[in-house]
N, C-alpha and C positions, 0 to 999 in steps of 0.2 A: 301741581301739586311737589312738594321740595323731593329732591336728590336726598336719596337715603343713604349712610354706613361708607361705605369705602374708604374710610379718613387714609387709613396707611396708603392704599392705592393710589391715592390721590397725593399725596406725598411725592409719592416714588416719580410720580410724574411731574409733578410740580419740581424738582430738583434734575428732575433729567431735564425742563426744560430752560432753567437758571443756566444747564451748563452750557445748550445748544446758542443763549442770548450771547453765552462770555464767547464765541467762537469754537466750540466744540460740537462738530456734529453727534447727533443722538441717535440710538435705534434702539428702540421697543414694542418690545412683545406685548400685545395683553392675550390672553388666552382663557379659554373657560366654556364649558358646554352650554349647548344651544338654552337662550330663556336665561341665562346668568347674568346680563346685564353687564354685559364687557359695553356694547353700542351705549347704553345708558352713560355708564362711566366716561367713555370716551365724550360726546356732548357735554357732559358735566366738567368737563377737564376744560372743554373746549370754548365755555360758556362766555369768556372774555376775549380770545384771541383774534384778531382782525385779519391775520394772515392765514387762511387755510385753502392746501387744496385738497379735495376729500373725493376719493371715490369708495366703488360697495363692490361687492363681484355681486352673481346671482348664478343661483342653480342652472336656472333655462338659460341661461346664458355664457355658460363658463365656455362656449367653445370659437365665441366670437371674437375674430379677432381684434386685439387690442382695443376692444370694448372699456374694457376698465382704464383703460391709459387716456382715452379721449373725455374720460370723466374728469380725468385729473387736469386735462391739458383746454379743455373746452371748444365748442366747434372750431375754433381754427387754431388748434393748435397754442397758442400762447400763451396756456399758462390760466384761461380765465375761470378754471374752477377753484373759485373760490367760494368759503365757508363748505359745511359738510354739504356734502354734490351737487357742490357750486357748478359745474361743467356740468355742458353738455355729453352725457352720455351714447354708450353703443347705441342707443336709440334714433338719434340726431346727428350724426358725427358724417364721415367720408367712409366708414369704415374701417381705416387706419392703412387707407390708399397709399397714403401719403411718406411712408415708413416704407423700407424697402426688407426689413428683419426688423429683430427685439434692439440691436447695437445702433439705428438711425433713432430710432423711437427711443430708448436711455439717455441717446445722443440732448432732444429734445427736452427730456423732461428736466435735466442739467438747465439748458438753459430756462427754462419759465421758472427754476428754483433761482437761478441768476438773478431774474428779472424781479420775482417776489421780494429777494432780500433789498433790492433796490443795489444792487453794483453796476457800474460803468454806468449809470444815469448821468451823470454832470461832466460839462465839458470838462477835459486833462486827467480826468477824476484817476488817468491810469497811473500816472507818476503821482498822484496824492496819495493811491491807496498801496501804494507802495513802498512812501513812507508811513503809514500808518503802523500803531501796535503790532507788536507780533506776538502770535499766538501759537501753542502748540496746536499739532493736528491729534486726530487721534488714531489709534492702532486698527490696522485691517486684519484681512484674514492673513492667518500662516500659511502665506504658499510660497513656494520660491519664487512662480511664474508672477506673484504682486509685490511690487516693490511697499516695502512696509513702511509706514510714516513714522517720523521723529517725533517720538513721545517724549522728549527729555523737556526739561526745563527751559524755558524761554530763553531765547538768545537776548543777554542785557543790554549788547551792544547793539541794538535796535532803538534809534530813536523812538522816545516815546513823545508822541503826540496827544496824546490822549486829553491831556489839557489845554490844549490849542483852543483862542479861538479867532483864527483867522480865513480872510478869505480860501485860502487854499488848504482847509480843513474841509474833507471831505459828509456830505450830510448823511445822519447817521444811521448804520444799516439795522433791520429791521428782522426778527427772528420766523422762521416761517416752519408750520406745523403742515407737514404732511400725512394724511389718515388713509389708508386702505382696509375697509371691515370687508368681514364675511374674505379673508383671502380664499381661503379653501375654496370657495368659486368665481376664482378669478381665474380669466383666460390666460391658458400658457405666456404667448406671447409679452403680454401685459408684465405679468412676473418675472421674466428676463427682463425687458425694461427696465424694472424696478434695480432688480437687483444689478443691471449694469450702471443703473446713475449712483446708487449708494454706494456703491464700491469704491466710487470717485468722490464724494465729499472728504474734504479734508481737512479746510479752516472756514466751514460753513455755517452760518447760524439756523439751521436746519436739524429739526425734531424729525422722525422718521416714525411713526404708529401703525404697525400691522397687527390687524386685529382676528384672531383665529378663533379655533374652535379645539384644535386639539397642533402643537407645534410638529406631532409624527404625522400628519392626514399627507397620504400619498400624494395629493394631489398637488401638496405648495411643492414649489422651483426647489431642488435642493441648493443650489447657491445661495439663493433666499433663505434657506432654512438655518443653513452653516452663520449667515452672518444674522440671524436675529437669535439663536441660541449660541452666541459667542459669550464667551465667558465676560466679556468687555460690555456686552449690550443689556439692556434691564428688562427683565422679564415679571411682570403682573401676569398673576398666575388668581384669579377669581374662583371661589369658591360663593358657597349659597351664604346668606345674609343670615349673623344670627338671630336667636329668638326675640331680644331688645330691637333690633332691626326690624325685625318682621311686623312688629307691634307698632313703629311708627310708621312704618309702609301701612300699616292697616287703617292709621287713625288720619293721612295724609288723605286715602282715601273715603274716608266720610265712614269708615265702620270701627264705631266706638265699641268697647267693652273685650277686647280681647288683651285675657289676662295672662301672664307670665307662665300659668300654665299652660290655656290652650295656645300661646304664641308659641311653650316648645312643642308642642303636638305637633303646629302649622310647623314648624322645623323637622320635625321627624317625618313629618310625613313626605315634604318636599323634598326633603333635603336642602331647606331654604332657597331653592330657586326661584327666584322673583315673576318670571313669568309666568310658571305656574302659583303661586301666590296669589297673583293680580290677578289670573282667567276666576281661581276660583273663589275670591273676593268678590270680583265683578258676577261671576253667575251662582254664587249662591248665596252672598250674601248673609243675611241674619241667623238662614240655615244651615250655615259652615260653622259660626258660633258654637248653635246649639251641638252638632256631631263633637265638635274639638271640645265641650262641655262634657260629655259622656265617654267615660273611658272603655266602655263594652263596647260604642260603636264607632265602625270603623267608617273616616271621614273619605266622602265622594273623592273621584279622581278626577283632575283635571277634564274638561272635556276637549275634546280634538281641536288645536289651533286651527284651522280651518271650521270648525263646527260654530266658536267664538264668531268668526269675519265674519262666515256666513249670516250669521243673527244680526251682524249691526248691518249687511246689505242688505236684510229683508226686511228691513225698519224702514229704508230710505225711498225717497219719490221715483219712480217710474226715469225723471229726469237724471238725477245723482245715481241713482244704478246703473242709469249707459255712458253717462260719466266714468265709474270707476271702472267698470268691465271695457270700457275703450280705451283706458288707459293701463289696464292691466294686460291687454293687447300688444299696443305700442312697446311696453319695457314699464322699467319700475321707475320710471321719469319722463315728460314730455311737457310739450305746452299744454296750457288748457284749449287754445285752440286747436291743436291737430283733434286731441283727444275730444274736442266737441262737436269734430266735422267725423270722423271715422265712428261717435257716438247714433250719427244718423242716421247709419241700417240699423239701430237698435230702437228708436223710437217711432212712432204712430205719427203724423202730418200734425194730428192734433197737438199731439202730447210735445211736439216738440215745438209748435205756435205759443204754446201755454206758458215758455220755460225758456230760460237763459243762460248761457253757461257759469257765471259769475254765482248767482243761484242754484245751481246746479252745485259749485261747487264748496259755496259754503256749506252747505248740508253735508258734503262727504267730508269736508272737512270736520266738522262739527260731531260727525258720529265716529274720527278716528279713521277713518280707513285712506283718505289723505292728507300731505302737509304739504303750504303754502307761505312762501314768505318773502317779504316787501322788499322790492328790488331782485326780489328771483326771478325770474322770466320760466320756470319751471314749476311743475310740481310734482309729487314726487308718493311714495306707497312710505310708510315711516319704519316700516322692514320688510325686506324681501317675503319675507313668508305671510304676511298678507298679501303681499301682490301673488304671490304664490295661489296663495287659500283662494283667491277672485279669479285666476285665471283658469285653474285647473276645476271649478265646478262648473263651468261652461259648455254647457252641451253642445256634441259636435257639429251640432245646425248653427248655434249661434255663432259660438268657436270660428268656422270658416267665414259666416257672412263679416264679423267684425275684421276677420285679417283683411278680405277683400273691399274693406271699406280702406283697411289704413293702406292696402299695396295703392288704390287712388290716391291716397293724402300724402306719403311720404314722398319725400324728393329726389333722393336719394336711390339709382338703379338697382343698388347689390338691394338696398334694402325692402324695396317693390317686392324685387323676387325672390324676397325672405319671407314676404307676407304672402305671397301667392302660392310657393312652396306649402306653407303650415296650410293653408287652406284648403288642399288638396286631397281630394277624397280618395284618391290612389293613384295610380301611373298614370303620366302625364307624359307622353313622348315631347306635347311640340314646348311644352315648360322647361321638361329634363334638357330639353338641346338648346332651351334658352338660357339657363343656368350653365352649362357646359360652353359654350359660345364665352360668356363672359369669365367663367373663371381662367379660359385657353387666353383671354385679352388679360387680364389681371397675370396669367403668368408670362406674357411677351414681353410685358412690363418690369418681370421680377418682383411682382407683388407677390408673394409665392404662399403667406399665409392665407391672402384672398379668395386666390386660386386653388385652394385647398378647400377652402368651406363650400365654395362655389361648385365644385364636381363632387363632393361630396353629394352634399341635398339633389345634385344631378343623379347620383348614383341611386337615391331611395327612392327618387320618381320613374326611374327607368322604367321603359315597359316590359321588357326581357332579362333574360340573364345576361347576355350578352353586353346588353348596351351597358348594364349595374354593373358588370366587370370590369369593362374599358376603362368608366368614368371612377371607378375606385380606384383605380393602376395609378390612372394618372394625378389621381387626388395625391396619394401616398407620395407619389412622386414629389410632388411641389410641396408635401410636408417634411418629405426629406432635406430639399432645396432651404425651407423655412426652416431647418433643426426643431422640430416639433415633432417628432417621433419619439417617443422615453423608450419605448419597446420593441428594439428593430424583430428581436424575436418572437414576440406573438403577433405583431404583424404580417410577417414572411409565414407563420404559420397557416395564415387566415390566406393569405395571398395563393397558397402551397394548391387550397382547395379550389382554386378555378379552374377553368377549363384549358389546358394547355396552349400556348401560344407565344408569342416573339416578343409582345410588350408582359406578359407574367413571368416568361423567362429570364429577359432584359431585367425587369425590376428587382428580382431575385437574386440575381447575380448581384445587383446593382447592391444589395443588404447583404451580399453576401463578402465582402470585399477584404473581412479579417479572415477570411478562411479563400485562397489564395485560388487551390484548385477546386472548388466545389465555383468560387467565382467564375472560374476562366471557364469549366466545363457549361455553365450555367447561359452564359453569353455566347457561347460559342453554338447553342439552343439557338439562342434567339436569333444569332446571324443566318440562323440552318433556316428556320421558320420564316425569315423576311424576306421581301424582294425591293431590294434598293430603291429599284427604279418607282416602284409602285408606291412604295412607301419612306420615301428619303428621308423624314423628320425621324421616325423610329431607328432608319438605319444608321443616323448621325448619333444619336444618343445610344445605341450599341457600340459605335466606333468610338464616342466621346469614354466609355466605361474600357473597352479593351486598352483606351491609350490609356486611361489612372492606373489599371492593373499594371502595363508593360511598364509604368513609373516607379510604380509601389515595389517593383520588381529590379529596377534601374537597367530596363531592357532599353538603352535611349535610341536604338534604330527603329524598333518595334514601335518605340511609345510615338516617333514623331510617324511612323508612318499611318498608324489609327487614325491620329490627329489631324492629319492632312486630308484622309478619306473624311472626316465627319465634317468638315468645312467643307469640303467640295460636296457634300449631299446635303447639307442645310445649315448655310454658313452662319444663319440669323436663328435657328433652332436646333443649338446639340445641348438643350438644358445643363448646360456649366458653362461660365464663363471662367472656365482656367483653359480651353480647347487649345487658344495660340500661345498662351503660355509650355503648355506639354508639350507642342509641335519644336516651337523655336527649343527649348529644352532639350530636346530628344534629340535633337541632332546637333546641338555642341556635345551632348553624353558620346554622341557617336565621333566623334573629333571633325564636326565641321563647321565649331562653331567660327571661325573667321571668313569664312563662305558663306555660313547664315547671317552676319551682320551683314555683310555686305552687299549683299542681296536684297536689305529690307530697305522698304520705300522712305522716303524722306517723310517727319513724322513731325505732326503739328507739338505747341505746347499742352504736357498733362493736364489743363484747363480746358482748354479748347477740343484735348481728341473725344472722338464715339467711345462705346465701351468697345467694339473691337480693336479699336489704334489703342486704347489703354492698354487691354491685353498686350498688344505688340511690345508697347512702352516698357512694363514690367517685365516681358522675354526679352525686349533689348537690354534693360539695365542687368538684368540677369549674366547673358554673353559678357556685355562688357567688363562688370567684375573677374569670369571667369578669366577670358583676355587679359588681365591688368589693365585694362585700362578703370581706373578704378573712381577719379573723378570724374569721370562719363556716366559711370553706374552709379554714382550717389546723387549727382546729379537728374536723372532719369530716373531711380527710385523715388529718390526722396516727389521728386513731381508727384510720381503716379499715385504716390501714398498722400499727399496733401489734396489728391482730387477724387480718391476711393472710399470720400465717406457714402458717398449711395449705393455700395455695391454692396453684395453678400457678404456673411461677415468671413467666410471660407477667403475669399478675397481679399479684402483686407488684412487676412493673417498670415496671409501670405507675401503680402506687399511688404508689410509691415515686418516679417521675418528677413525677409533679399534684403528690406533697406542695411535693415542690421548686421545682416553678415558684409554687404560692403565696406559699412561705415570698422567693421570690426578690422576690416583684411586694410582700409585706410588708414587705421591709427585712431578714427573718435570712440574708441571707447567708451567713454562717458553716454553719446549718442546710443551706442549699441545696447548699453544696457537699458537703456529708455523705452529702446522699441523693440527688447526683445519682451519686457516685462507688458510691455501695451499687446503684444499680438499673444502671450499666452493669459494677459488677463481676456481678450474678446476671444480666444478659443473655451475659457471654462466658461464666461459667461454665456456661450451657449450649448456645452453641454459635448463640445467636441473635442477634447484636450487631444486627442490621436493626429489632427491635423497638422500639431506646434510638436512632434517629435524633434525636426532639424532644430529646432527655434530651441529646445531644451538643450540638445548640444552643445550649442552657439551660446546661450548662457551658463551654460557649463564650464566652455572654454576661456569664454572675457572674463568670469569671476573668477578663473583658477589662475588668470597672468596677471590679474590684480592681487591674487593672493587670499580671498575668499573663499576658502578653501571649503569651511562649512556651507555655504551658498552652493558655490561649486556641484558639492556631494549628493543633495539635495534633488539637485535636478538630474545628474546622471542617473539616483536613487531610481527619480519617475520613468526613464528614459529605458531601463532595465527592466521594468514590471510589462513593458511594454515588447520589448525584445521575447519576451519568455514565449510567443509564439513561431517563434524562430523565421521569422519574416524576412528577408532582406534589409528595407530601409528599416526600420526599426533595432534588427541587428546592429547593422551601421551605424545608426546615432547613438547609441550606448556605449558599441566600442569604442568612437571618437570621444566620448563625453568621458567617460574613464581614461582613456588614456591621457588624454590634454591634461588633467586633473592628477594625475600619474608622473608627466612630466614635470609639469611645472615643480612637484615637490620631489624633483631628484630621484624618483624611483623605477628605474627600468623595468625591474622585475615586474611590477605591475602595470607597467606599459605592453609588457608583452602579454600578461597574463588575458589584458584588454582588447589588445589586436588581435588575438588568436583566432577568436569567431570567423573575421576576415578570411583569414585564409583557407576556411573550410568553403566558401561560401562559391559555389560553381554553375555559370563559368563569372568570374571574377570581370573581365572585359571592361566593363563600362564603369564601373570602380577605381580604374585603375587611370583614367581619362586626364591628363595635365590642367591644371588649374577651376577641376572641380569642387572633388575631395582627397587632398591632399591628408595620404597617411600614411608612404614607403617609406619616407624619411623619419619619421617617428619610430616606423619598427627598425629601418635600419639601426639608425643610431642605439637605439636599445639594447638591441646583440650586440653590436659594438660594443657598448661600455658594461657589458656581461663577458666580454670576452670571445664569441660566436663569430668568428669572419665570415667564415661559411653562409651562416643563412646571414647575417648582413647582407652579401653580396646575393645572393637569391632574393632578397626583398628589395634592393636598393635595382640592381640592373637593369628587369624590364622597365622599370618608370623611367630611370636615365634615357631607353630607346626614345622612347614616347615622347617625352619630353625635347629631345631634339628631335625627331623626327617632326614634330609641330612648332619648332622652334619657338619654343614657351619661354619667354625668360625667366619668369617668376615658378617658374616649376623648374626651371635648370640651376637658379640662384640655390632654392632648398636642397636639391640631388647634389649637387657641388659643396653644399656644406657637409650633407650627411656623406659621400664621398670624403672628402678631405678628415673629416672624425673616423672614419671605418679604415683610413690608409696610415692614419696616426697614430691607430694604435695597432694596426700590422707593425708597424715599425720602419714604415715606407717613408721616409721624410719628403723625398723626393714627388714622390705620387700626391702625395698630400698637399704639399706647399703648389703643385701646379692644380690638385682640385678645387683649393680655396682662391686662388688668383683667378680662376677661370669665372669662381662667383662673384669676384668683385668686378670683373665688365660686364657681368648680367645683371649687377646689382644697381649698377648706370642706367639700365631702360626698366626698372624698378617702383613702383610707386608703394609700395605695401613697407613701412618703418619697421617694424616687426622683427618681420623675413629680416632685414638690411640690419636690426639688431644683433640679433642671433646668428649672422655670418662673422660678422664684426669679434663678438662676443667668443666663439671656437678657434677663430683665426687667432685671436688675441691670446687666446689661451695656449692654443699650440704650438705658436712662437715663445711666447715666454718659458715652457718647457725645455722647448730648443735649444735655452739660452739666448735669445734675442729680444733681450728685455727692452731695448729703446723700441723698435720695431712692434713689439706687444702691448707695448705703450698708448702707440698711435690710434690699434686697433682698439682698446680698450674704450680708450677715453671718445672716439666713433661710436660705440656699442652706448657707453655709459649716457650719452647726453641724447643720444636715442630713449631708451631703457627711461631716464627723467621725465624727459615729457611724458611719455606714452603711463607714467606712474606704475610701473610693470615691478613690485619687489621681488619677489622672487627671483629672477634672471638678472635685476637691479644689485640684488644682494652679491651671485657668484660673482659679477663684474667687478664688483667693490673688490671680492676678496681674492681677484689673479691681478685687480691692480697694487693690491697690499701685497700681494707675493712679489710683484715688481717692483717692489720699495718707493713706491707715488700715493699710498700713503690709502687709509681704507673710501676715504670722503672725498678726497678730493680737494680742490680751492672751494674757498664760499660761492664765488661766481659762476664756478661749473655747477653748483648745487641749487643754485638759484630758483630755476622754472618751477620746482616742486614748491614751492611757497607763495610764488607769483598767479595774479588773476584767476583764472579759469581751474588750476588745479586746486583753492580752496575750497570749492562749489563742488556738491556733489551732483550727481549724475540728472535727478532731476533738476536742481535749480540753472543745471548749465543748457540744459532742453530749453528750461523757459527764458534764461539769458539770453541764448542766442538768438530764438526767437524775435524777444523785444527789440534786442541790437539790430533785427533787421527791417523794423519798420511796423511789426505789428501790435494792435492794440490789442489789451486782455483780455474782448472778447474772442478775437482771433487766434488767440495763442488758447484759451481753452477748449476753441472748436480744434484746433490743429492737436493737439494732446489729447483729446476727451479728459477734459479736467472742469472743475467747475472755476468761473472767474473768479471766488473767492480764493479757490488755492493756487490760482496763478499771481494774486496781489500777496497771500502768506509765503510764498516764495521769492518775489521780491523785496517782502519784506527783511527776509536775511539776506537775501544777495546786493543791495546798496551798498548797508554795513560791511561786511566784508569784503568788497571791493573801494571800499572807502570813496564811494560814486554818492552824488545826490541828486541825479536826472537820467533817462533814457538815453539821451545824447552821452554822458559822461561813460555808461556803462558800456555803450558799443563801444568806445574809443578803450575803454580798458580792456577790453574782448579783443581788439584789433592789435593791441600792444602784446599780445603775447604770442601774437603768428598766426599762420592760416588754419593751423590745426585746432587752435581752440577760442578763435576769435569769431568774428558774426560773419555771417555768412549761409549758406546752404547748405539746411541741416536739419536735423529734425522734424522732418517731412515736411519741409516746404521748398517747394521748386525754387528756383532763383529765378 
């Protein structure tokens, strides 16, 4: 039967496809009630498409981790799921064990889309693609944590190679359509992975179609909903077919005589729902026409979909019936061989000998219960409702027998246990123990989502309440680590009903970290109930959460003590991959950073490190930053970030943020912007924005010094929302975000207002540790600027004492700058001069270029006001050189005004300003990150993996980078960046280990 109607909807989809073909990735949402024809519309639209990745959610498998993603990527995860339903689904893959979490799975999906487009398929394609046509990117969600793509007109300076036909011209790319049908039934992790991938499409020829009954369905991931309901997404809302279309539909089904009046009544009766109409036409035939022709007669209601399916099933031979029922037990799709083997449990010996799988399949296909396509190794149900109708009509005895047969047939251990669990008639302690054992094995491998599924199944089969509660508690913990607990409050209420015990109190404490007092009380109760000698694993978990709790309150010594205890109790089973980082940073916060660094054993290259060593490398990099070894910090942290793709999302967020922090202090501000954006995106993709509040502060700081005040304000505003709870860390980060913005804007009164909450924090101790979170200098300078020298001294003096005790050159530099500013405000020029000169001595040992620039700027301003213009000019020129290279407009403007006051001109000579128009300064932060990685020798695909973007996006950036820098090869790109000096040239950056 020919497709009926929907011409307007097909036109919208066709227009979106054309934009995708032109390199503008498209997001399309098709929505409408069940049976309205969404899937039929999509199948009609895809009729002539050759590159399709298709997946469909199923209500019965909505809890199967990465089930839908396996359909999209195929059995081996390489993107073999072409054509509608063309990949192997959750019933035949590896159960998602290959992906640590949704981010890793999303990265795999990005790679599959690259492969499907044909990116990077030929030798030397990286250079050729970089010189290809320049295409603009689509817009991204309006979130300050995500880099908004460039939506301006294409850069006409890019070389146009579209008409060339030379050996260097790459093969044309094809567009790819990715379809997620029945998204409301897709598993949460697959939705998160899809969201992760879609966010990163920029210049790809990709059309993403999401089909859902209701866009407001709470089962949809919030991030996915925002993406597909945004203003730049295409929304296709399907209503019922019109009367004329219903008449056409009836004619195509062989029902003649459906007059316009009858069609109008049918439309009013069914709201034009094609599924209901077709059911009525099939079931009632001519009788429906008679009913529609009688105005006083109410037409019959459609029979239930299940009744329709069962009527077809009842007409099948025993072999076809058994094949269809076996396929239903295996899932929405399976191989014919597997279905036939499972069906053996449903057939008598003589029935099996008299039939064969192909004959039975042909009958099932003929009746419309199954579908098959040439070249597709799988058979499928035509609609999830058909599958559900067949499966749920099975009696308990027959269903259990088929599941046991499936358990003997499938090859994956997780799926075997799943079938055995579904066949269980009641509690089964042995099976529950097997499920729990597999779940704990998954947990040890970091496959938290699969671990949660196995442990949940074990809980249902637990023979007694104690076993159910234990398995459930472990399952909830794994779900937390997988980022798959959408309603923590509901989970906490359920667990609160369990029998009091150590595990219960521990997990309730873990769920309550936003209520610090309650969390501390619950963890203390858990510790009281636990015997660490007898239960070292539980003891380690409790100790690890105590470490995290004290870290959130900036109690360094306590954090280190608890983390050390957790490691000693169970070094390989603390249920967190941050425990060693907590220990090292806690020691540093309590004033022992140099000693801690010295005590660390030699560590391998990050690419060769064990998980524990990677944690220690992350901690070492952080401590190196705090002690002023910025080169070593960037090297360590860049290597960690490049090697942590398989780790949990929280670890990757911390690694990206730590790297951005070191890059900011080292003056690599473009790289810092890239990595703060990436960290915020990773946190948002897993609904864990609270783990990136330090990153929000850092992003506000770097945008403020760059003069992007609106962006800085947006980040500060988000941090302030979390500070409303009054907890130490959110308050600290919000205060610093606002203070750095106010300083850059030259508003000392707002600096005081922002930092005021920090004065009220008690105890303040670890917040003042030199090198960690500098803020005393900001506060002292703000007081001095407002003429309150007394408060300035009170703010600065304790910091000066600690910095002197630690011998920390970086802290002593900023303290000297603040002291010089304070003494100058007091009118004590001798003391001011002494302070500034002291700062210059420390500057010789400090790598941080911005701190040195501010010192020279403050000293030069002091000398200018003292009438010593020659010396002032020397200091101000040094400051200006640093600020020009950093591209720091607010402070550069102040510096040039000081120079003008010295009679040296506001801008200086042309050679002095040249760095602002050379090389890397011409590139956006994202372009610079790509350029540096390419210049370091990475291929486009390797760059895409490092930055978690698509290959097409890398190529798009290179298409803009080459003409901006006037180069035509990767070798010349590296030379151009190297000519700008070490702060701009190729080398370790953007997450690459040297």
